[in-house]
C-alpha positions as semicolon CSV with decimal commas, in nm:
position;residue;x (nm);y (nm);z (nm)
1;M;-3,791;-7,274;1,606
2;I;-3,641;-7,389;1,933
3;T;-3,325;-7,504;1,882
4;T;-3,006;-7,722;2,122
5;H;-2,674;-7,642;2,118
6;H;-2,379;-7,610;2,308
7;C;-2,211;-7,293;2,430
8;H;-1,919;-7,123;2,260
9;R;-1,764;-6,998;2,612
10;C;-1,847;-7,365;2,854
11;G;-2,018;-7,670;2,621
12;C;-2,282;-7,640;2,817
13;R;-2,719;-7,774;2,689
14;V;-2,865;-7,482;2,602
15;L;-3,159;-7,380;2,429
16;G;-3,262;-7,141;2,185
17;V;-3,464;-6,965;1,903
18;N;-3,369;-6,980;1,576
19;G;-3,047;-7,044;1,678
20;R;-2,973;-6,798;1,932
21;Y;-2,927;-6,798;2,260
22;F;-2,788;-6,756;2,603
23;C;-2,631;-6,942;2,805
24;T;-2,722;-6,940;3,202
25;R;-2,513;-7,123;3,341
26;C;-2,198;-6,848;3,195
27;E;-2,383;-6,532;3,132
28;Y;-2,277;-6,641;2,677
29;A;-2,513;-6,448;2,471
30;N;-2,396;-6,577;2,107
31;P;-2,428;-6,297;1,837
32;S;-2,793;-6,255;1,645
33;S;-2,575;-6,276;1,343
34;E;-2,525;-6,622;1,414
35;G;-2,872;-6,676;1,392
36;T;-3,077;-6,937;1,163
37;A;-3,364;-6,729;1,077
38;P;-3,482;-6,420;1,119
39;L;-3,698;-6,375;1,462
40;P;-4,058;-6,344;1,480
41;Q;-4,171;-6,056;1,497
42;A;-4,412;-5,881;1,783
43;P;-4,801;-5,744;1,669
44;P;-4,760;-5,419;1,716
45;L;-4,935;-5,272;2,004
46;P;-5,296;-5,103;2,037
């Protein structure tokens, strides 16, 4: 699920996946433990 947040460092509005995000303005990434749900798993490689 795409989620919208404000960056904890600079306040810029950012989009993320399940509560996880990376701010391109100040290069801040929130800890993965702050997510709202587990990230989807990638399919196995052939």
